[in-house]
N, CA, C, O and the ligand as a Tripos MOL2 file, in Angstrom:
@<TRIPOS>MOLECULE
protein
  241   239    61     0     0
PROTEIN
NO_CHARGES

@<TRIPOS>ATOM
      1 N         182.9990   58.8950  -17.8690 N.3       1 MET1
      2 CA        183.8890   57.7920  -18.2840 C.3       1 MET1
      3 C         183.0900   56.4990  -18.4280 C.2       1 MET1
      4 O         182.6320   55.9100  -17.4500 O.2       1 MET1
      5 N         182.9460   56.1010  -19.6280 N.am      2 SER2
      6 CA        182.1830   54.8870  -19.8610 C.3       2 SER2
      7 C         183.0690   53.8260  -20.5110 C.2       2 SER2
      8 O         183.7470   54.0630  -21.5110 O.2       2 SER2
      9 N         183.0300   52.6720  -19.9070 N.am      3 GLN3
     10 CA        183.7880   51.5560  -20.4550 C.3       3 GLN3
     11 C         183.1010   51.0160  -21.6910 C.2       3 GLN3
     12 O         181.8810   51.0980  -21.8300 O.2       3 GLN3
     13 N         183.8790   50.4790  -22.5610 N.am      4 THR4
     14 CA        183.2770   49.8460  -23.7250 C.3       4 THR4
     15 C         183.6710   48.3760  -23.7690 C.2       4 THR4
     16 O         184.6290   47.9420  -23.1300 O.2       4 THR4
     17 N         182.9090   47.6420  -24.5340 N.am      5 LYS5
     18 CA        183.1150   46.2050  -24.6200 C.3       5 LYS5
     19 C         182.6960   45.7630  -26.0210 C.2       5 LYS5
     20 O         181.7440   46.2880  -26.5980 O.2       5 LYS5
     21 N         183.4190   44.8000  -26.5450 N.am      6 THR6
     22 CA        183.0660   44.3100  -27.8680 C.3       6 THR6
     23 C         182.1590   43.1010  -27.7440 C.2       6 THR6
     24 O         182.4750   42.1390  -27.0450 O.2       6 THR6
     25 N         181.0520   43.1610  -28.4180 N.am      7 CYS7
     26 CA        180.0840   42.0660  -28.3640 C.3       7 CYS7
     27 C         180.6460   40.8450  -29.0960 C.2       7 CYS7
     28 O         181.2260   40.9620  -30.1750 O.2       7 CYS7
     29 N         180.4650   39.6980  -28.5000 N.am      8 GLY8
     30 CA        180.9750   38.4690  -29.0980 C.3       8 GLY8
     31 C         180.1110   37.9710  -30.2450 C.2       8 GLY8
     32 O         180.5100   37.0750  -30.9890 O.2       8 GLY8
     33 N         178.9490   38.5420  -30.3810 N.am      9 THR9
     34 CA        178.0520   38.0820  -31.4280 C.3       9 THR9
     35 C         178.0790   38.9960  -32.6500 C.2       9 THR9
     36 O         178.2990   38.5330  -33.7690 O.2       9 THR9
     37 N         177.8560   40.2970  -32.4360 N.am     10 CYS10
     38 CA        177.8240   41.2150  -33.5760 C.3      10 CYS10
     39 C         179.1720   41.8920  -33.7990 C.2      10 CYS10
     40 O         179.3620   42.6050  -34.7840 O.2      10 CYS10
     41 N         180.1150   41.6610  -32.8700 N.am     11 LYS11
     42 CA        181.4730   42.2090  -32.9780 C.3      11 LYS11
     43 C         181.5060   43.7300  -32.9430 C.2      11 LYS11
     44 O         182.4800   44.3500  -33.3690 O.2      11 LYS11
     45 N         180.4510   44.3150  -32.4390 N.am     12 GLU12
     46 CA        180.4200   45.7650  -32.3420 C.3      12 GLU12
     47 C         180.8950   46.2000  -30.9770 C.2      12 GLU12
     48 O         180.5990   45.5560  -29.9710 O.2      12 GLU12
     49 N         181.6370   47.3000  -30.9430 N.am     13 THR13
     50 CA        182.0780   47.8420  -29.6640 C.3      13 THR13
     51 C         181.0310   48.8060  -29.1360 C.2      13 THR13
     52 O         180.6900   49.8050  -29.7700 O.2      13 THR13
     53 N         180.5380   48.4780  -27.9660 N.am     14 LYS14
     54 CA        179.4730   49.2730  -27.3720 C.3      14 LYS14
     55 C         179.8080   49.5840  -25.9310 C.2      14 LYS14
     56 O         180.6240   48.8900  -25.3250 O.2      14 LYS14
     57 N         179.1850   50.6330  -25.3550 N.am     15 PRO15
     58 CA        179.3720   50.9150  -23.9270 C.3      15 PRO15
     59 C         178.8340   49.7530  -23.0970 C.2      15 PRO15
     60 O         177.8880   49.0790  -23.5030 O.2      15 PRO15
     61 N         179.4380   49.5230  -21.9420 N.am     16 VAL16
     62 CA        179.0340   48.3900  -21.1100 C.3      16 VAL16
     63 C         177.5760   48.4720  -20.6890 C.2      16 VAL16
     64 O         176.9720   47.4720  -20.3030 O.2      16 VAL16
     65 N         177.0150   49.6800  -20.7690 N.am     17 SER17
     66 CA        175.5980   49.8240  -20.4290 C.3      17 SER17
     67 C         174.7180   49.0880  -21.4280 C.2      17 SER17
     68 O         173.5360   48.8530  -21.1750 O.2      17 SER17
     69 N         175.3000   48.7270  -22.5600 N.am     18 GLU18
     70 CA        174.5600   47.9580  -23.5610 C.3      18 GLU18
     71 C         174.6930   46.4550  -23.3310 C.2      18 GLU18
     72 O         174.2070   45.6440  -24.1190 O.2      18 GLU18
     73 N         175.3570   46.1050  -22.2430 N.am     19 PHE19
     74 CA        175.5270   44.6860  -21.9190 C.3      19 PHE19
     75 C         174.8610   44.3890  -20.5820 C.2      19 PHE19
     76 O         174.8240   45.2390  -19.6930 O.2      19 PHE19
     77 N         174.3440   43.1920  -20.4530 N.am     20 TYR20
     78 CA        173.7990   42.7780  -19.1640 C.3      20 TYR20
     79 C         174.9360   42.3680  -18.2530 C.2      20 TYR20
     80 O         175.9470   41.8290  -18.7020 O.2      20 TYR20
     81 N         174.7630   42.6250  -16.9840 N.am     21 ARG21
     82 CA        175.7530   42.1890  -16.0120 C.3      21 ARG21
     83 C         175.5430   40.7230  -15.6680 C.2      21 ARG21
     84 O         174.4210   40.2180  -15.7010 O.2      21 ARG21
     85 N         176.6050   40.0690  -15.3490 N.am     22 ARG22
     86 CA        176.5060   38.6590  -14.9520 C.3      22 ARG22
     87 C         176.1090   38.5970  -13.4950 C.2      22 ARG22
     88 O         176.4460   39.4750  -12.7010 O.2      22 ARG22
     89 N         175.4010   37.5650  -13.1660 N.am     23 GLY23
     90 CA        175.0480   37.3750  -11.7740 C.3      23 GLY23
     91 C         176.2360   36.8100  -11.0110 C.2      23 GLY23
     92 O         177.2540   36.4650  -11.6110 O.2      23 GLY23
     93 N         176.1110   36.7130   -9.6850 N.am     24 GLY24
     94 CA        177.1900   36.1190   -8.9030 C.3      24 GLY24
     95 C         178.1190   37.1680   -8.3480 C.2      24 GLY24
     96 O         177.8930   38.3630   -8.5350 O.2      24 GLY24
     97 N         179.1560   36.7390   -7.6710 N.am     25 GLY25
     98 CA        180.0490   37.6470   -6.9740 C.3      25 GLY25
     99 C         180.9850   38.4070   -7.8870 C.2      25 GLY25
    100 O         181.2780   39.5770   -7.6390 O.2      25 GLY25
    101 N         181.4550   37.7640   -8.9370 N.am     26 LYS26
    102 CA        182.4520   38.4190   -9.7850 C.3      26 LYS26
    103 C         181.8210   39.5170  -10.6340 C.2      26 LYS26
    104 O         180.7500   39.3250  -11.2100 O.2      26 LYS26
    105 N         182.4840   40.6630  -10.7070 N.am     27 PRO27
    106 CA        181.9980   41.6990  -11.6200 C.3      27 PRO27
    107 C         182.3240   41.3020  -13.0470 C.2      27 PRO27
    108 O         183.3460   40.6740  -13.3230 O.2      27 PRO27
    109 N         181.4410   41.6810  -13.9370 N.am     28 GLY28
    110 CA        181.6780   41.3240  -15.3300 C.3      28 GLY28
    111 C         180.4170   41.4280  -16.1360 C.2      28 GLY28
    112 O         179.3190   41.5830  -15.6020 O.2      28 GLY28
    113 N         180.5900   41.3420  -17.3950 N.am     29 TYR29
    114 CA        179.4440   41.4810  -18.2720 C.3      29 TYR29
    115 C         179.3680   40.2870  -19.2070 C.2      29 TYR29
    116 O         180.3560   39.5980  -19.4610 O.2      29 TYR29
    117 N         178.1920   40.0730  -19.6960 N.am     30 ARG30
    118 CA        178.0180   39.0110  -20.6720 C.3      30 ARG30
    119 C         178.7460   39.3730  -21.9600 C.2      30 ARG30
    120 O         178.9330   40.5490  -22.2730 O.2      30 ARG30
    121 N         179.1410   38.3750  -22.6830 N.am     31 TYR31
    122 CA        179.8670   38.6360  -23.9210 C.3      31 TYR31
    123 C         178.9350   39.1440  -25.0110 C.2      31 TYR31
    124 O         179.3780   39.6510  -26.0420 O.2      31 TYR31
    125 N         177.6440   39.0000  -24.7680 N.am     32 ARG32
    126 CA        176.6660   39.3670  -25.7830 C.3      32 ARG32
    127 C         175.9430   40.6510  -25.3790 C.2      32 ARG32
    128 O         175.5320   40.7890  -24.2270 O.2      32 ARG32
    129 N         175.7850   41.5760  -26.2980 N.am     33 CYS33
    130 CA        175.1240   42.8340  -25.9810 C.3      33 CYS33
    131 C         173.6180   42.6080  -25.8460 C.2      33 CYS33
    132 O         173.0870   41.5530  -26.1960 O.2      33 CYS33
    133 N         172.9570   43.6320  -25.3290 N.am     34 LYS34
    134 CA        171.5220   43.4930  -25.0730 C.3      34 LYS34
    135 C         170.7550   43.2000  -26.3510 C.2      34 LYS34
    136 O         169.8300   42.3870  -26.3660 O.2      34 LYS34
    137 N         171.1490   43.8680  -27.4160 N.am     35 ALA35
    138 CA        170.4550   43.6700  -28.6880 C.3      35 ALA35
    139 C         170.5810   42.2160  -29.1470 C.2      35 ALA35
    140 O         169.5970   41.6010  -29.5590 O.2      35 ALA35
    141 N         171.7850   41.6790  -29.0750 N.am     36 CYS36
    142 CA        172.0000   40.3020  -29.5000 C.3      36 CYS36
    143 C         171.3660   39.3260  -28.5130 C.2      36 CYS36
    144 O         170.8950   38.2550  -28.8960 O.2      36 CYS36
    145 N         171.3610   39.7050  -27.2580 N.am     37 ASP37
    146 CA        170.7390   38.8530  -26.2410 C.3      37 ASP37
    147 C         169.2560   38.7030  -26.5200 C.2      37 ASP37
    148 O         168.6730   37.6300  -26.3610 O.2      37 ASP37
    149 N         168.6690   39.8010  -26.9380 N.am     38 LYS38
    150 CA        167.2400   39.7830  -27.2360 C.3      38 LYS38
    151 C         166.9660   38.8610  -28.4220 C.2      38 LYS38
    152 O         166.0060   38.0900  -28.4210 O.2      38 LYS38
    153 N         167.8150   38.9560  -29.4160 N.am     39 ILE39
    154 CA        167.6580   38.1170  -30.6090 C.3      39 ILE39
    155 C         167.8410   36.6450  -30.2430 C.2      39 ILE39
    156 O         167.0720   35.7810  -30.6630 O.2      39 ILE39
    157 N         168.8620   36.3890  -29.4620 N.am     40 ALA40
    158 CA        169.1510   35.0110  -29.0770 C.3      40 ALA40
    159 C         168.0260   34.4310  -28.2330 C.2      40 ALA40
    160 O         167.6730   33.2580  -28.3600 O.2      40 ALA40
    161 N         167.4760   35.2690  -27.3760 N.am     41 ARG41
    162 CA        166.4000   34.8150  -26.5120 C.3      41 ARG41
    163 C         165.1630   34.4620  -27.3450 C.2      41 ARG41
    164 O         164.4300   33.5160  -27.0560 O.2      41 ARG41
    165 N         164.9720   35.2650  -28.3860 N.am     42 ARG42
    166 CA        163.8420   35.0130  -29.2600 C.3      42 ARG42
    167 C         164.0110   33.6700  -29.9730 C.2      42 ARG42
    168 O         163.0410   32.9610  -30.2410 O.2      42 ARG42
    169 N         165.2460   33.3500  -30.2670 N.am     43 LYS43
    170 CA        165.5300   32.0710  -30.9270 C.3      43 LYS43
    171 C         165.4970   30.9050  -29.9550 C.2      43 LYS43
    172 O         165.4820   29.7410  -30.3550 O.2      43 LYS43
    173 N         165.4840   31.2390  -28.6690 N.am     44 GLY44
    174 CA        165.4270   30.1910  -27.6580 C.3      44 GLY44
    175 C         166.7730   29.6010  -27.3160 C.2      44 GLY44
    176 O         166.8590   28.4720  -26.8320 O.2      44 GLY44
    177 N         167.8360   30.3660  -27.5670 N.am     45 GLN45
    178 CA        169.1730   29.8520  -27.2830 C.3      45 GLN45
    179 C         169.5500   30.0440  -25.8280 C.2      45 GLN45
    180 O         170.3930   29.3270  -25.2900 O.2      45 GLN45
    181 N         168.9090   31.0290  -25.1930 N.am     46 ILE46
    182 CA        169.3250   31.3740  -23.8310 C.3      46 ILE46
    183 C         168.5050   30.6440  -22.7730 C.2      46 ILE46
    184 O         169.0100   30.3100  -21.7010 O.2      46 ILE46
    185 N         167.2530   30.4050  -23.0830 N.am     47 ALA47
    186 CA        166.3120   29.8720  -22.1020 C.3      47 ALA47
    187 C         166.8580   28.6940  -21.2960 C.2      47 ALA47
    188 O         166.6930   28.6460  -20.0780 O.2      47 ALA47
    189 N         167.5050   27.7500  -21.9680 N.am     48 THR48
    190 CA        167.9540   26.5470  -21.2760 C.3      48 THR48
    191 C         169.4520   26.5770  -20.9610 C.2      48 THR48
    192 O         170.0100   25.5910  -20.4810 O.2      48 THR48
    193 N         170.0910   27.7040  -21.2310 N.am     49 ALA49
    194 CA        171.5450   27.7770  -21.1050 C.3      49 ALA49
    195 C         172.0260   27.4090  -19.7030 C.2      49 ALA49
    196 O         172.9530   26.6120  -19.5560 O.2      49 ALA49
    197 N         171.4020   27.9820  -18.6710 N.am     50 SER50
    198 CA        171.8810   27.7480  -17.3140 C.3      50 SER50
    199 C         171.5990   26.3070  -16.8760 C.2      50 SER50
    200 O         172.4170   25.6900  -16.1940 O.2      50 SER50
    201 N         170.4680   25.7910  -17.2600 N.am     51 ASN51
    202 CA        170.1380   24.4070  -16.9220 C.3      51 ASN51
    203 C         171.1130   23.4340  -17.5700 C.2      51 ASN51
    204 O         171.5690   22.4690  -16.9550 O.2      51 ASN51
    205 N         171.4130   23.7180  -18.8180 N.am     52 GLU52
    206 CA        172.3210   22.8720  -19.5600 C.3      52 GLU52
    207 C         173.6870   22.8380  -18.8900 C.2      52 GLU52
    208 O         174.3440   21.7990  -18.8180 O.2      52 GLU52
    209 N         174.0910   24.0010  -18.4050 N.am     53 HIS53
    210 CA        175.3920   24.1280  -17.7780 C.3      53 HIS53
    211 C         175.4980   23.2040  -16.5630 C.2      53 HIS53
    212 O         176.4740   22.4710  -16.4040 O.2      53 HIS53
    213 N         174.4830   23.2560  -15.7210 N.am     54 CYS54
    214 CA        174.4680   22.4280  -14.5200 C.3      54 CYS54
    215 C         174.4620   20.9500  -14.8860 C.2      54 CYS54
    216 O         175.1990   20.1490  -14.3120 O.2      54 CYS54
    217 N         173.6330   20.6110  -15.8350 N.am     55 GLY55
    218 CA        173.5060   19.2170  -16.2440 C.3      55 GLY55
    219 C         174.8100   18.6420  -16.7300 C.2      55 GLY55
    220 O         175.1570   17.5030  -16.4140 O.2      55 GLY55
    221 N         175.5350   19.4320  -17.5000 N.am     56 HIS56
    222 CA        176.7710   18.9270  -18.0840 C.3      56 HIS56
    223 C         177.8460   18.7020  -17.0390 C.2      56 HIS56
    224 O         178.5660   17.7030  -17.0730 O.2      56 HIS56
    225 N         177.9500   19.6690  -16.0850 N.am     57 SER57
    226 CA        179.0000   19.5430  -15.1030 C.3      57 SER57
    227 C         178.7560   18.3730  -14.1430 C.2      57 SER57
    228 O         179.6930   17.8270  -13.5610 O.2      57 SER57
    229 N         177.4870   18.0020  -13.9910 N.am     58 LYS58
    230 CA        177.1700   16.8780  -13.0910 C.3      58 LYS58
    231 C         177.3630   15.5260  -13.7760 C.2      58 LYS58
    232 O         177.4410   14.4810  -13.1300 O.2      58 LYS58
    233 N         177.4370   15.5850  -15.0870 N.am     59 GLN59
    234 CA        177.4760   14.3410  -15.8390 C.3      59 GLN59
    235 C         178.8860   13.7710  -15.8650 C.2      59 GLN59
    236 O         179.5890   13.8870  -16.8690 O.2      59 GLN59
    237 N         179.2920   13.1670  -14.7830 N.am     60 ARG60
    238 CA        180.6090   12.5500  -14.7720 C.3      60 ARG60
    239 C         180.5440   11.1320  -14.2580 C.2      60 ARG60
    240 O         181.5700   10.4560  -14.1800 O.2      60 ARG60
    241 ZN        175.8580   42.3420  -30.1810 Zn       61 ZN61
@<TRIPOS>BOND
     1     1     2 1
     2     2     3 1
     3     3     4 2
     4     3     5 am
     5     5     6 1
     6     6     7 1
     7     7     8 2
     8     7     9 am
     9     9    10 1
    10    10    11 1
    11    11    12 2
    12    11    13 am
    13    13    14 1
    14    14    15 1
    15    15    16 2
    16    15    17 am
    17    17    18 1
    18    18    19 1
    19    19    20 2
    20    19    21 am
    21    21    22 1
    22    22    23 1
    23    23    24 2
    24    23    25 am
    25    25    26 1
    26    26    27 1
    27    27    28 2
    28    27    29 am
    29    29    30 1
    30    30    31 1
    31    31    32 2
    32    31    33 am
    33    33    34 1
    34    34    35 1
    35    35    36 2
    36    35    37 am
    37    37    38 1
    38    38    39 1
    39    39    40 2
    40    39    41 am
    41    41    42 1
    42    42    43 1
    43    43    44 2
    44    43    45 am
    45    45    46 1
    46    46    47 1
    47    47    48 2
    48    47    49 am
    49    49    50 1
    50    50    51 1
    51    51    52 2
    52    51    53 am
    53    53    54 1
    54    54    55 1
    55    55    56 2
    56    55    57 am
    57    57    58 1
    58    58    59 1
    59    59    60 2
    60    59    61 am
    61    61    62 1
    62    62    63 1
    63    63    64 2
    64    63    65 am
    65    65    66 1
    66    66    67 1
    67    67    68 2
    68    67    69 am
    69    69    70 1
    70    70    71 1
    71    71    72 2
    72    71    73 am
    73    73    74 1
    74    74    75 1
    75    75    76 2
    76    75    77 am
    77    77    78 1
    78    78    79 1
    79    79    80 2
    80    79    81 am
    81    81    82 1
    82    82    83 1
    83    83    84 2
    84    83    85 am
    85    85    86 1
    86    86    87 1
    87    87    88 2
    88    87    89 am
    89    89    90 1
    90    90    91 1
    91    91    92 2
    92    91    93 am
    93    93    94 1
    94    94    95 1
    95    95    96 2
    96    95    97 am
    97    97    98 1
    98    98    99 1
    99    99   100 2
   100    99   101 am
   101   101   102 1
   102   102   103 1
   103   103   104 2
   104   103   105 am
   105   105   106 1
   106   106   107 1
   107   107   108 2
   108   107   109 am
   109   109   110 1
   110   110   111 1
   111   111   112 2
   112   111   113 am
   113   113   114 1
   114   114   115 1
   115   115   116 2
   116   115   117 am
   117   117   118 1
   118   118   119 1
   119   119   120 2
   120   119   121 am
   121   121   122 1
   122   122   123 1
   123   123   124 2
   124   123   125 am
   125   125   126 1
   126   126   127 1
   127   127   128 2
   128   127   129 am
   129   129   130 1
   130   130   131 1
   131   131   132 2
   132   131   133 am
   133   133   134 1
   134   134   135 1
   135   135   136 2
   136   135   137 am
   137   137   138 1
   138   138   139 1
   139   139   140 2
   140   139   141 am
   141   141   142 1
   142   142   143 1
   143   143   144 2
   144   143   145 am
   145   145   146 1
   146   146   147 1
   147   147   148 2
   148   147   149 am
   149   149   150 1
   150   150   151 1
   151   151   152 2
   152   151   153 am
   153   153   154 1
   154   154   155 1
   155   155   156 2
   156   155   157 am
   157   157   158 1
   158   158   159 1
   159   159   160 2
   160   159   161 am
   161   161   162 1
   162   162   163 1
   163   163   164 2
   164   163   165 am
   165   165   166 1
   166   166   167 1
   167   167   168 2
   168   167   169 am
   169   169   170 1
   170   170   171 1
   171   171   172 2
   172   171   173 am
   173   173   174 1
   174   174   175 1
   175   175   176 2
   176   175   177 am
   177   177   178 1
   178   178   179 1
   179   179   180 2
   180   179   181 am
   181   181   182 1
   182   182   183 1
   183   183   184 2
   184   183   185 am
   185   185   186 1
   186   186   187 1
   187   187   188 2
   188   187   189 am
   189   189   190 1
   190   190   191 1
   191   191   192 2
   192   191   193 am
   193   193   194 1
   194   194   195 1
   195   195   196 2
   196   195   197 am
   197   197   198 1
   198   198   199 1
   199   199   200 2
   200   199   201 am
   201   201   202 1
   202   202   203 1
   203   203   204 2
   204   203   205 am
   205   205   206 1
   206   206   207 1
   207   207   208 2
   208   207   209 am
   209   209   210 1
   210   210   211 1
   211   211   212 2
   212   211   213 am
   213   213   214 1
   214   214   215 1
   215   215   216 2
   216   215   217 am
   217   217   218 1
   218   218   219 1
   219   219   220 2
   220   219   221 am
   221   221   222 1
   222   222   223 1
   223   223   224 2
   224   223   225 am
   225   225   226 1
   226   226   227 1
   227   227   228 2
   228   227   229 am
   229   229   230 1
   230   230   231 1
   231   231   232 2
   232   231   233 am
   233   233   234 1
   234   234   235 1
   235   235   236 2
   236   235   237 am
   237   237   238 1
   238   238   239 1
   239   239   240 2
@<TRIPOS>SUBSTRUCTURE
     1 MET1         2 RESIDUE 1 A MET
     2 SER2         6 RESIDUE 1 A SER
     3 GLN3        10 RESIDUE 1 A GLN
     4 THR4        14 RESIDUE 1 A THR
     5 LYS5        18 RESIDUE 1 A LYS
     6 THR6        22 RESIDUE 1 A THR
     7 CYS7        26 RESIDUE 1 A CYS
     8 GLY8        30 RESIDUE 1 A GLY
     9 THR9        34 RESIDUE 1 A THR
    10 CYS10       38 RESIDUE 1 A CYS
    11 LYS11       42 RESIDUE 1 A LYS
    12 GLU12       46 RESIDUE 1 A GLU
    13 THR13       50 RESIDUE 1 A THR
    14 LYS14       54 RESIDUE 1 A LYS
    15 PRO15       58 RESIDUE 1 A PRO
    16 VAL16       62 RESIDUE 1 A VAL
    17 SER17       66 RESIDUE 1 A SER
    18 GLU18       70 RESIDUE 1 A GLU
    19 PHE19       74 RESIDUE 1 A PHE
    20 TYR20       78 RESIDUE 1 A TYR
    21 ARG21       82 RESIDUE 1 A ARG
    22 ARG22       86 RESIDUE 1 A ARG
    23 GLY23       90 RESIDUE 1 A GLY
    24 GLY24       94 RESIDUE 1 A GLY
    25 GLY25       98 RESIDUE 1 A GLY
    26 LYS26      102 RESIDUE 1 A LYS
    27 PRO27      106 RESIDUE 1 A PRO
    28 GLY28      110 RESIDUE 1 A GLY
    29 TYR29      114 RESIDUE 1 A TYR
    30 ARG30      118 RESIDUE 1 A ARG
    31 TYR31      122 RESIDUE 1 A TYR
    32 ARG32      126 RESIDUE 1 A ARG
    33 CYS33      130 RESIDUE 1 A CYS
    34 LYS34      134 RESIDUE 1 A LYS
    35 ALA35      138 RESIDUE 1 A ALA
    36 CYS36      142 RESIDUE 1 A CYS
    37 ASP37      146 RESIDUE 1 A ASP
    38 LYS38      150 RESIDUE 1 A LYS
    39 ILE39      154 RESIDUE 1 A ILE
    40 ALA40      158 RESIDUE 1 A ALA
    41 ARG41      162 RESIDUE 1 A ARG
    42 ARG42      166 RESIDUE 1 A ARG
    43 LYS43      170 RESIDUE 1 A LYS
    44 GLY44      174 RESIDUE 1 A GLY
    45 GLN45      178 RESIDUE 1 A GLN
    46 ILE46      182 RESIDUE 1 A ILE
    47 ALA47      186 RESIDUE 1 A ALA
    48 THR48      190 RESIDUE 1 A THR
    49 ALA49      194 RESIDUE 1 A ALA
    50 SER50      198 RESIDUE 1 A SER
    51 ASN51      202 RESIDUE 1 A ASN
    52 GLU52      206 RESIDUE 1 A GLU
    53 HIS53      210 RESIDUE 1 A HIS
    54 CYS54      214 RESIDUE 1 A CYS
    55 GLY55      218 RESIDUE 1 A GLY
    56 HIS56      222 RESIDUE 1 A HIS
    57 SER57      226 RESIDUE 1 A SER
    58 LYS58      230 RESIDUE 1 A LYS
    59 GLN59      234 RESIDUE 1 A GLN
    60 ARG60      238 RESIDUE 1 A ARG
    61 ZN61       241 GROUP 0 **** ****
């Protein structure tokens, strides 16, 4: 029994094994599949994502 998930980038439905798991306590997967994650990482979209997140929430 394998769960499937639709990638938010390529819109393809793939088994969850094709998705990276999110860190932290909550179970869940990234909206982007491994293939798209690799592409995005190559473009440099992911590298600063977590830093950006922290920066924005502190900016009040
Ligand atoms: Zn994808």
